GUSE-276729 format. One record per residue: residue number from 1; residue in three letters; y, x, z of N, C-alpha, C, CB in turn. Coordinates in Angstrom, 2 decimals, padded with zeros to 5 digits. Each point is the difference from the previous one (the first is absolute). Glycine has a CB too. Layout:
     i    aa       npy       npx       npz      capy      capx      capz       cpy       cpx       cpz      cbpy      cbpx      cbpz
   NUM   ALA         Y         X         Z         Y         X         Z         Y         X         Z         Y         X         Z
...
END
This chain:
     i    aa       npy       npx       npz      capy      capx      capz       cpy       cpx       cpz      cbpy      cbpx      cbpz
     1   MET    074.16   -184.60    029.22   -000.24    000.58    001.30   -001.26    000.87    000.01    001.15   -001.98    001.03
     2   GLU   -002.18    001.51   -001.73   -001.25    000.75   -000.04    000.21    001.36   -000.67   -001.29   -002.16   -000.08
     3   ARG    002.11    002.20   -000.95    000.30    001.25   -000.70    000.69    000.98    000.95    000.19   -001.24   -002.18
     4   ASP    000.72    000.76    003.01    000.68    000.85    000.97   -000.97    000.56    001.03    002.08   -001.34   -000.33
     5   ASP   -003.05    000.52    000.74   -001.01    000.46    000.96   -000.84    001.13   -000.60   -000.07   -002.30    001.03
     6   LYS   -000.31    002.16   -002.30   -000.79    001.04   -000.67    000.82    001.27   -000.16   -001.32   -001.75   -001.21
     7   SER    002.58    001.59    000.90    000.88    001.16   -000.16    000.16    000.73    001.33    001.22   -001.17   -001.88
     8   LEU   -001.04    000.41    002.94    000.12    000.59    001.33   -001.29    000.71    000.40    001.65   -001.79    000.65
     9   GLU   -002.79    001.15   -000.93   -001.31    000.58    000.30   -000.19    001.30   -000.79   -000.95   -002.31    000.46
    10   SER    001.34    002.28   -001.72   -000.12    001.19   -000.85    000.86    001.14    000.54   -000.45   -001.47   -001.98
    11   LYS    001.66    001.18    002.38    000.90    001.02    000.54   -000.56    000.57    001.31    001.97   -001.16   -001.07
    12   LYS   -002.53    000.30    001.89   -000.58    000.47    001.26   -001.18    000.93   -000.27    000.72   -002.13    001.14
    13   PHE   -001.58    001.72   -002.08   -001.16    000.82   -000.37    000.46    001.37   -000.49   -001.31   -002.08   -000.60
    14   MET    002.28    002.08   -000.28    000.50    001.26   -000.57    000.64    000.87    001.09    000.38   -001.14   -002.21
    15   SER    000.27    000.53    003.18    000.62    000.79    001.07   -001.05    000.71    000.86    001.92   -001.61    000.03
    16   PHE   -003.10    001.02    000.08   -001.11    000.65    000.70   -000.68    001.03   -000.90   -000.34   -002.07    001.39
    17   LEU    000.18    001.71   -002.66   -000.78    000.83   -000.92    000.71    001.29   -000.40   -001.04   -002.09   -000.83
    18   ILE    002.29    002.00    000.46    000.69    001.15   -000.57   -000.08    001.25    000.89    001.53   -001.60   -001.13
    19   PRO   -001.25    001.52    002.42   -000.09    001.23    000.79   -001.44    000.47    000.27    002.15   -000.67    001.05
    20   ASN   -003.13   -000.15   -001.39   -001.39    000.32    000.35   -000.93    000.17   -001.20    000.38   -001.24    002.08
    21   GLN    000.09    000.97   -003.27   -000.87    000.04   -001.18   -000.57    001.40   -000.24    001.33   -001.86   -000.98
    22   ARG   -000.53    002.90    001.16   -000.49    001.36   -000.23   -001.15    000.34    000.95    002.28    000.68   -000.79
    23   GLN   -002.18   -001.15    002.02   -001.04    000.28    000.97   -001.30   -000.70   -000.40    001.74    000.24    001.81
    24   ILE   -001.65   -001.45   -002.28   -001.18   -000.74   -000.44   -000.60    000.68   -001.24    000.95   -002.16    000.93
    25   HIS   -000.10    002.56   -001.85   -000.46    000.70   -001.20   -000.66    001.33    000.36    001.83   -001.10   -001.33
    26   GLY   -001.23    001.83    002.24   -000.58    001.27    000.43   -001.37   -000.17    000.63    002.29    000.85    000.36
    27   PHE   -002.45   -001.90    000.40   -001.28   -000.31    000.62   -001.06   -000.22   -001.08    001.17   -001.02    001.99
    28   ILE   -000.83    000.27   -003.02   -000.93   -000.26   -001.09   -000.32    001.31   -000.73    000.91   -002.35   -000.26
    29   LEU    000.10    003.18    000.05   -000.22    001.28   -000.69   -000.95    000.92    000.77    002.28   -000.21   -000.98
    30   LEU   -002.28    000.08    002.30   -000.95    000.80    000.79   -001.44   -000.38   -000.31    001.72    000.21    001.80
    31   LEU   -001.92   -001.45   -002.19   -001.36   -000.51   -000.15   -000.51   -000.01   -001.43    000.45   -001.36    001.98
    32   VAL    000.46    001.42   -002.93   -000.38   -000.10   -001.40    000.49    001.25   -000.72    000.10   -002.55    000.07
    33   ALA   -000.98    003.21   -000.76    000.33    001.28   -000.61    000.98   -000.14   -001.16   -002.23    000.81    000.68
    34   ASN    002.16   -001.87   -001.42    000.78   -000.16   -001.22    001.29   -000.76    000.30   -002.11    000.02   -001.37
    35   ARG    003.25    000.58    001.00    001.31   -000.61    000.27    000.15   -001.35   -000.72    000.98    002.30    000.30
    36   THR   -001.49   -002.39   -001.51    000.09   -001.26   -000.74   -000.77   -001.10    000.72    000.23    001.27   -002.15
    37   ASP   -001.42   -000.94    002.65   -000.78   -000.97    000.77    000.76   -000.40    001.26   -002.15    000.97   -000.90
    38   ALA    002.74    000.01    001.56    000.75   -000.28    001.23    001.18   -000.92   -000.30   -000.69    002.23    000.94
    39   ASP    001.37   -002.00   -002.06    001.12   -000.86   -000.38   -000.48   -001.43   -000.25    001.18    001.98   -001.00
    40   ASP   -002.32   -002.12    000.33   -000.56   -001.33   -000.25   -000.37   -000.69    001.32   -000.87    000.79   -002.24
    41   ILE    000.27   -000.04    003.14   -000.37   -000.57    001.30    001.25   -000.39    000.78   -002.11    001.39    000.03
    42   LEU    003.15   -000.58   -000.13    001.26   -000.34    000.67    000.52   -001.33   -000.53    000.53    002.45    000.34
    43   GLN   -000.55   -002.63   -001.65    000.49   -001.26   -000.57   -000.82   -001.18    000.51    000.76    001.23   -002.05
    44   ASP   -002.08   -001.07    002.11   -000.86   -001.07    000.54    000.32   -000.26    001.46   -001.81    000.64   -001.62
    45   THR    002.05    000.45    002.36    000.32   -000.12    001.43    001.31   -000.74    000.19   -001.23    002.12    000.47
    46   LEU    002.24   -001.74   -001.23    001.32   -000.65    000.13   -000.08   -001.48   -000.38    001.12    002.19   -000.51
    47   ALA   -001.89   -002.50   -000.52   -000.17   -001.41   -000.39   -000.67   -000.78    001.12   -000.15    000.67   -002.43
    48   GLU   -000.88   -000.07    003.02   -000.70   -000.67    001.11    000.90   -000.15    001.21   -002.16    000.95   -000.83
    49   MET    002.97    000.09    001.11    000.93   -000.08    001.13    001.00   -001.14   -000.23   -000.24    002.48    000.41
    50   TRP    000.74   -002.62   -001.63    000.94   -001.06   -000.30   -000.68   -001.36    000.15    001.26    001.52   -001.58
    51   ASN   -002.49   -001.64    001.05   -000.73   -001.27    000.10   -000.30   -000.39    001.44   -001.00    000.47   -002.22
    52   LYS    000.84    000.53    003.09   -000.35   -000.27    001.40    001.18    000.18    000.95   -002.31    000.72   -000.52
    53   PHE    003.49   -000.52   -000.04    001.16    000.27    000.86    000.24   -001.13    001.00    001.00    001.34   -001.86
    54   HIS   -001.34   -002.55    001.48    000.16   -001.12    000.93   -000.89    000.15    001.24    000.57   -001.48   -001.96
    55   GLU   -001.62    002.32    001.87   -000.89    000.25    001.14    000.50    001.13    000.90   -001.90   -000.80   -001.40
    56   TYR    002.81    001.63    000.86    000.53    001.12    000.79    000.85   -000.54    001.14   -000.02    001.50   -002.04
    57   GLU   -000.24   -000.98    003.25    000.77   -000.41    001.17    001.17    000.95    000.19   -002.07   -000.98    001.09
    58   GLU    003.26    000.46   -001.30    001.19    000.84    000.13    000.05    000.58    001.42    001.24   -001.41   -001.72
    59   GLY   -000.88    002.68    001.78    000.04    000.70    001.29   -001.23    000.86    000.22    001.36   -001.86    000.90
    60   THR   -002.42    001.61   -001.68   -001.18    000.87    000.10    000.19    001.15   -000.98   -001.51   -001.94    000.67
    61   ASN    000.57    002.87   -000.66    000.10    001.22   -000.80   -000.29   -000.30   -001.47   -000.68    001.39    002.00
    62   PHE    001.73   -001.42   -002.81   -000.13   -000.30   -001.43   -000.85    001.06   -000.71    002.23   -001.15    000.05
    63   VAL   -002.03    002.41    000.29   -000.76    001.08   -000.64   -001.50   -000.17    000.28    001.99    001.56    000.20
    64   SER   -002.32   -001.80    001.03   -001.41   -000.18    000.36   -000.61   -001.17   -000.77    000.46    000.95    002.28
    65   TRP    000.28   -002.02   -002.37   -000.44   -001.18   -000.75   -000.23    000.38   -001.47    001.26   -001.53    001.58
    66   GLY   -000.31    002.23   -002.17   -000.11    000.42   -001.39   -001.14    000.98   -000.23    002.43   -000.35   -000.22
    67   LEU   -002.62    001.28    001.16   -001.08    000.98   -000.14   -001.38   -000.66    000.09    001.50    001.74    000.99
    68   THR   -001.59   -002.78   -000.19   -001.27   -000.73    000.09   -000.32   -000.64   -001.34    000.38   -000.43    002.46
    69   ILE    000.61   -000.19   -003.07   -000.21   -000.60   -001.32   -000.34    001.09   -001.02    001.60   -001.89    000.57
    70   ALA   -000.87    003.00   -000.52   -000.26    001.11   -000.93   -001.42    000.53    000.16    002.44    000.61    000.06
    71   LYS   -002.89   -000.49    001.18   -001.35    000.51    000.26   -001.04   -000.89   -000.69    000.76    000.96    002.22
    72   TYR   -000.61   -002.26   -002.10   -000.96   -000.90   -000.63    000.12    000.01   -001.52    000.07   -001.43    002.05
    73   LYS    001.11    001.64   -002.56    000.16    000.12   -001.46   -000.68    001.27   -000.51    002.19   -001.26    000.12
    74   VAL   -002.12    002.33    000.66   -000.69    001.24   -000.38   -001.51   -000.24    000.03    001.90    001.41    000.92
    75   TYR   -002.40   -002.04    000.14   -001.44   -000.31    000.07   -000.43   -000.82   -001.21    000.10    000.07    002.52
    76   GLN    000.71   -001.07   -002.85   -000.29   -000.88   -001.14   -000.05    000.82   -001.30    001.12   -001.94    001.20
    77   PHE   -000.17    002.84   -001.36    000.04    000.85   -001.18   -001.24    000.89   -000.08    002.51   -000.04    000.08
    78   ILE   -002.88    000.63    001.04   -001.16    000.90    000.03   -001.27   -000.78   -000.36    001.13    001.44    001.76
    79   ARG   -001.27   -002.65   -001.22   -001.19   -000.80   -000.30   -000.07   -000.34   -001.50    000.08   -000.96    002.33
    80   LYS    001.06    000.65   -002.92    000.03   -000.35   -001.43   -000.25    001.21   -000.89    001.59   -001.85    000.53
    81   ASN   -001.15    003.01   -000.08   -000.09    001.23   -000.80   -000.91    000.99    000.70    002.32   -000.38   -000.94
    82   LYS   -003.59    000.22    000.76   -000.99    000.80    000.73    000.18    001.50   -000.21   -001.57   -001.89   -000.22
    83   SER    002.23    002.31   -000.86    000.17    001.43   -000.23    001.04    000.60    000.94   -000.64   -000.35   -002.39
    84   HIS    001.47   -000.49    002.99    000.99    000.47    000.95   -000.60   -000.05    001.39    001.90   -000.78   -001.47
    85   ARG   -001.25    001.47    002.40   -000.50   -000.03    001.37    001.13    000.28    000.97   -002.27    000.73   -000.78
    86   LEU    002.06   -001.15    002.00    000.93    000.35    001.06   -000.26    001.44    000.40    000.11   -002.39    000.82
    87   TYR    000.92    003.09   -000.43   -000.16    001.39    000.39   -000.25    000.14    001.49    001.45    000.66   -001.89
    88   PHE   -001.25   -001.71    002.63   -000.19    000.04    001.44   -000.82   -001.23    000.39    002.19    001.27    000.38
    89   ASP   -002.94   -001.16    000.68   -000.75   -001.18    000.40    000.92   -000.93    000.80   -002.17    001.32    000.02
    90   HIS    001.62   -002.40    000.46    000.80   -001.02    000.66    000.74    000.52    001.23   -001.61   -001.68   -000.84
    91   GLN    001.01    002.57    001.62    000.66    000.51    001.21    001.26    000.78   -000.37   -002.22    000.12    001.17
    92   ILE    002.12    000.75   -002.16    001.16    000.78   -000.42    001.03   -000.93   -000.61   -001.43    002.04   -000.40
    93   LEU    000.99   -002.99   -000.39    000.91   -000.97   -000.60    000.77   -000.76    001.07   -001.53   -000.21   -001.97
    94   GLU    000.81   -000.25    002.99    000.65   -000.72    001.10    001.01    000.88    000.72   -002.06   -001.40    000.28
    95   LEU    001.69    002.66   -000.03    000.93    000.92    000.67    001.26    000.18   -000.84   -001.93    001.18    001.10
    96   LEU    001.76   -000.96   -002.39    001.16    000.20   -000.87    000.87   -001.25   -000.01   -001.32    001.61   -001.42
    97   GLN    000.68   -002.79    001.40    000.77   -001.23    000.00    000.76   -000.16    001.31   -001.68   -001.05   -001.55
    98   GLN    001.01    001.29    002.68    000.67   -000.12    001.31    001.11    001.02    000.13   -002.12   -000.83    001.01
    99   GLU    001.84    002.04   -001.42    000.98    001.08    000.07    001.23   -000.37   -000.83   -001.84    001.71    000.34
   100   SER    001.58   -002.20   -001.52    001.09   -000.36   -000.91    000.83   -001.14    000.57   -001.38    000.77   -001.94
   101   ALA    000.72   -001.79    002.43    000.72   -001.15    000.52    000.76    000.33    001.27   -001.71   -001.48   -001.01
   102   SER    001.14    002.29    001.88    000.65    000.29    001.28    001.15    000.98   -000.14   -002.16   -000.44    001.11
   103   LYS    002.06    001.34   -002.05    001.05    001.02   -000.12    001.21   -000.52   -000.75   -001.74    001.74    000.04
   104   GLN    001.55   -002.76   -000.89    001.09   -000.60   -000.76    000.89    001.07   -000.63   -000.06   -001.98    001.51
   105   GLY   -000.56    002.93   -002.19    000.77    000.97   -000.74    000.24    001.31    000.71    001.05   -001.89   -001.07
   106   ARG   -001.46    002.05    002.33    000.20    001.28    000.67   -000.79    001.10   -000.67    000.39   -001.19    002.14
   107   HIS   -001.53    000.86   -002.68   -000.83    000.95   -000.74   -000.25   -000.59   -001.38   -001.10    000.91    002.13
   108   THR    001.29   -000.11   -003.14   -000.28   -000.48   -001.35   -001.50    000.05   -000.25    002.26    000.80   -000.81
   109   PHE   -002.67   -001.47   -000.23   -001.42    000.04   -000.36   -000.40    001.40   -000.41    000.10   -002.39   -000.72
   110   GLN    000.80    003.11    000.07   -000.32    001.37   -000.39   -000.23    000.85    001.25    001.36   -000.25   -002.12
   111   GLU   -000.55    000.06    003.15   -000.21    000.74    001.25   -001.36   -000.35    000.60    002.48    000.04    000.42
   112   THR   -002.81   -001.32   -000.42   -001.28   -000.43    000.56   -001.15    000.57   -000.81    001.06   -002.10    000.85
   113   LEU   -000.94    002.08   -002.17   -001.04    000.56   -000.85   -000.13    001.51    000.22    000.41   -001.80   -001.69
   114   ASP    000.72    002.49    001.81   -000.02    001.44    000.27   -000.69    000.30    001.33    002.11    000.27   -001.32
   115   VAL   -001.82   -001.09    002.33   -000.63    000.18    001.31   -001.51   -000.26   -000.10    002.16   -000.69    001.15
   116   LEU   -002.54   -000.33   -001.92   -001.42   -000.27   -000.19   -000.69    001.22   -000.61    000.48   -002.47   -000.29
   117   LYS    000.15    003.06   -000.73   -000.58    001.19   -000.64   -000.12    001.16    001.00    000.98   -000.72   -002.21
   118   GLU    000.06    000.90    003.04   -000.07    001.04    001.03   -001.15   -000.26    000.96    002.48    000.33   -000.17
   119   CYS   -002.62   -001.57    000.58   -001.06   -000.35    000.95   -001.37    000.21   -000.62    001.53   -001.66    001.09
   120   VAL   -001.69    001.31   -002.36   -001.28    000.23   -000.68   -000.30    001.49   -000.06    000.32   -002.10   -001.37
   121   SER    000.72    002.91    001.14   -000.22    001.45   -000.10   -000.48    000.60    001.32    001.77    000.10   -001.76
   122   LYS   -001.53   -000.77    002.87   -000.43    000.49    001.31   -001.45   -000.36    000.33    002.37   -000.21    000.75
   123   LEU   -002.97   -000.64   -001.57   -001.38   -000.41    000.25   -000.96    001.15   -000.29    000.59   -002.37   -000.57
   124   GLN   -001.78    002.29    001.14   -001.05    000.97   -000.28   -000.48   -000.22   -001.43   -000.69    000.09    002.44
   125   SER    000.12    000.95   -003.03   -000.41   -000.08   -001.41   -001.02   -001.12   -000.25    000.43    002.46   -000.20
   126   LYS   -001.34   -002.71    001.14   -000.98   -001.07   -000.18    000.69   -001.37   -000.01   -001.75    001.42    001.13
   127   GLU    002.78   -001.55   -000.30    000.74   -001.27    000.04    000.77   -000.21   -001.31    000.20    000.19    002.52
   128   LYS    000.43    000.87   -003.02    000.72   -000.09   -001.27   -000.96   -000.36   -001.13    001.69    001.69    000.81
   129   GLU   -002.86   -001.06   -000.77   -001.01   -000.26   -001.02   -000.43   -001.47    000.02   -000.79    002.38    000.20
   130   MET    000.62   -002.92    000.98   -000.39   -001.40    000.14    001.10   -000.91   -000.56   -001.38    000.57    002.04
   131   LEU    002.65   -000.26   -001.74    001.11   -000.79   -000.54    000.05    000.10   -001.53    001.29    000.37    002.14
   132   GLN   -001.55    000.82   -002.66    000.00    000.17   -001.46   -001.10   -000.84   -000.65    000.92    002.32    000.28
   133   MET   -002.09   -002.31    000.35   -001.10   -000.81   -000.55    000.38   -001.48    000.00   -001.67    001.71    000.81
   134   ARG    002.30   -002.14    000.27    000.32   -001.42    000.14    001.14   -000.43   -000.93   -000.76    000.11    002.37
   135   TYR    001.84    000.67   -002.41    001.21   -000.47   -000.68    000.25    000.64   -001.37    000.92   -000.40    002.24
   136   GLU   -001.37    001.62   -002.46    000.19    000.61   -001.31   -001.18   -000.31   -000.92    001.36    001.82    001.05
   137   GLN   -002.57   -001.74   -000.49   -001.19   -000.30   -000.79   -000.35   -001.48    000.05   -000.83    002.32    000.44
   138   ASN    001.49   -003.05    000.46   -000.19   -001.44    000.16   -001.45   -000.37    000.35    001.87   -000.35   -001.61
   139   LEU   -002.52    001.21    002.41   -001.37   -000.28    000.41   -000.03   -001.04    001.12   -000.67    002.34   -000.65
   140   THR   -000.37   -003.13    000.66   -000.22   -000.95    001.08   -000.51    000.76    001.22   -000.50   -001.88   -001.64
   141   PHE    000.39    001.19    002.77   -000.57    000.62    001.19   -001.43    000.45   -000.28    001.46   -001.42    001.47
   142   GLU   -002.18    000.60   -002.25   -001.38    000.34   -000.34   -000.04    001.27   -000.86   -000.63   -002.45    000.12
   143   GLY    001.57    002.56   -001.05    000.05    001.18   -000.87    000.32    001.27    000.77    000.72   -001.47   -001.86
   144   ILE    000.20    001.35    002.81    000.35    001.16    000.83   -001.20    000.39    000.86    002.43   -000.70    000.04
   145   ALA   -003.10   -000.30    000.51   -001.18    000.26    000.84   -001.08    000.71   -000.81    000.53   -002.02    001.41
   146   ALA   -000.75    001.56   -002.63   -001.02    000.61   -000.84    000.34    001.46   -000.32   -000.51   -002.26   -000.99
   147   GLN    001.77    002.52    000.68    000.40    001.38   -000.32    000.02    000.89    001.23    001.36   -000.90   -001.88
   148   SER   -001.08    000.32    003.03    000.14    000.78    001.22   -001.29    000.13    000.78    002.33   -000.73    000.10
   149   GLY   -003.30   -000.12   -000.40   -001.25    000.02    000.75    000.17   -000.56    001.41   -000.71    001.97   -001.33
   150   VAL    001.66   -002.89    001.49    000.30   -000.61    001.30   -000.13   -001.51   -000.17    001.56    001.92    000.68
   151   SER   -001.81   -002.64    000.40   -000.16   -001.45   -000.08    001.35   -000.68   -000.30   -001.94    000.13    001.62
   152   VAL    001.85   -001.33   -002.18    001.20   -000.78   -000.30    000.81   -000.29    001.26   -001.19   -001.03   -001.95
   153   PRO    000.56    000.61    003.06    000.80   -000.22    001.21    000.72    001.26    000.48   -001.61   -001.78    000.63
   154   ALA    000.98    002.93   -000.81    000.64    001.26    000.41    001.22    000.28   -000.87   -002.22    000.90    000.77
   155   ILE    002.12   -001.18   -002.08    001.14    000.18   -000.90    001.11   -000.96    000.38   -001.54    000.74   -001.86
   156   PHE    001.19   -001.98    002.11    000.98   -001.01    000.39    000.76    000.44    001.26   -001.45   -001.80   -001.02
   157   LYS    000.72    002.26    002.02    000.63    000.46    001.25    000.86    001.24   -000.24   -001.93   -000.95    001.29
   158   ALA    001.41    001.87   -002.07    000.75    001.24   -000.27    001.32   -000.31   -000.71   -002.18    001.28   -000.14
   159   LEU    002.13   -002.13   -000.87    001.24   -000.37   -000.70    000.95   -000.75    000.93   -001.27   -000.11   -002.17
   160   GLY    000.73   -000.70    003.04    000.83   -000.70    000.98    000.73    000.99    000.91   -001.58   -001.94   -000.07
   161   ARG    000.87    002.96    000.52    000.62    001.03    000.85    001.07    000.78   -000.78   -002.15    000.19    001.32
   162   ILE    001.84    000.13   -002.57    000.97    000.73   -000.83    001.26   -000.84   -000.19   -001.88    001.21   -001.18
   163   HIS    001.71   -002.48    000.87    001.16   -000.87   -000.20    000.81   -000.14    001.28   -001.27   -001.25   -001.77
   164   ALA    000.59    001.15    002.90    000.71   -000.10    001.28    000.79    001.28    000.27   -001.79   -001.55    000.88
   165   ARG    001.18    002.71   -001.17    000.72    001.27    000.19    001.21    000.09   -000.91   -002.14    001.10    000.64
   166   LEU    001.97   -001.52   -001.89    001.12    000.02   -000.93    001.11   -000.95    000.45   -001.58    000.57   -001.86
   167   ALA    001.19   -001.73    002.34    001.00   -000.96    000.48    000.79    000.57    001.17   -001.47   -001.90   -000.76
   168   ARG    000.76    002.52    001.70    000.69    000.62    001.15    000.90    001.14   -000.45   -001.93   -000.61    001.48
   169   CYS    001.43    001.43   -002.38    000.77    001.14   -000.51    001.27   -000.48   -000.70   -002.12    001.32   -000.27
   170   ILE    002.00   -002.34   -000.58    001.16   -000.53   -000.71    001.01   -000.54    001.01   -001.43   -000.57   -002.00
   171   ASP    000.95   -000.23    002.92    000.88   -000.60    001.00    000.72    001.05    000.83   -001.51   -001.98    000.09
   172   LEU    000.77    002.95    000.40    000.59    001.06    000.83    000.99    000.84   -000.78   -002.08    000.06    001.35
   173   THR    001.71    000.33   -002.55    000.88    000.84   -000.81    001.30   -000.73   -000.33   -002.01    001.16   -000.96
   174   LEU    001.91   -002.43    000.56    001.21   -000.75   -000.32    000.87   -000.22    001.24   -001.23   -001.12   -001.86
   175   ARG    000.59    000.89    003.00    000.77   -000.16    001.25    000.73    001.30    000.34   -001.67   -001.70    000.84
   176   LEU    000.97    002.82   -000.97    000.63    001.29    000.31    001.16    000.28   -000.94   -002.19    000.85    000.86
   177   ARG    002.00   -001.15   -002.12    001.08    000.23   -000.96    001.16   -000.94    000.23   -001.68    000.78   -001.65
   178   GLY    001.39   -001.98    002.13    001.06   -000.95    000.30    000.82    000.41    001.20   -001.40   -001.78   -000.97
   179   ALA    000.79    002.56    001.87    000.68    000.44    001.21    000.91    001.18   -000.24   -001.92   -000.83    001.31
   180   VAL    001.71    001.51   -002.45    000.77    001.20   -000.29    001.36   -000.35   -000.54   -002.09    001.24   -000.43
END
């Protein structure tokens, strides 16, 4: 009887996972530059999802649940591999996760990434420069402040405003495209 229960549980898990695995993988790919690393993180994520499947509440958003686990697996990977980094800060990451979970496939990750690039291109040159320092050069807030001649709190606030603008731009653009 126990074997039948495990088989049933496995089938249920797979019925949730199969239609959503690409979305979870795409989310990880947005955050990790290397496809091999993303594949490894996906495997860790899927293993964790299976181990915690008994905690998943049927009827709730499976994708959102999976993306939350994936997000923490990416954080774990980044901490272990200091040479890697996230390309977006927590606010952008949260927006992408919410957007992904709520749309359930209406927008692909590539569409979301393309929209993010469009939104970044609309920023002022100083804002783009600040994002480049933070995410391409991987500078800390202190490093950006030192290079810019501005206080750390000012950099923190400026990046917060930039992230908020990007989040609004992404949301609005995807909504408009969804209406067409």
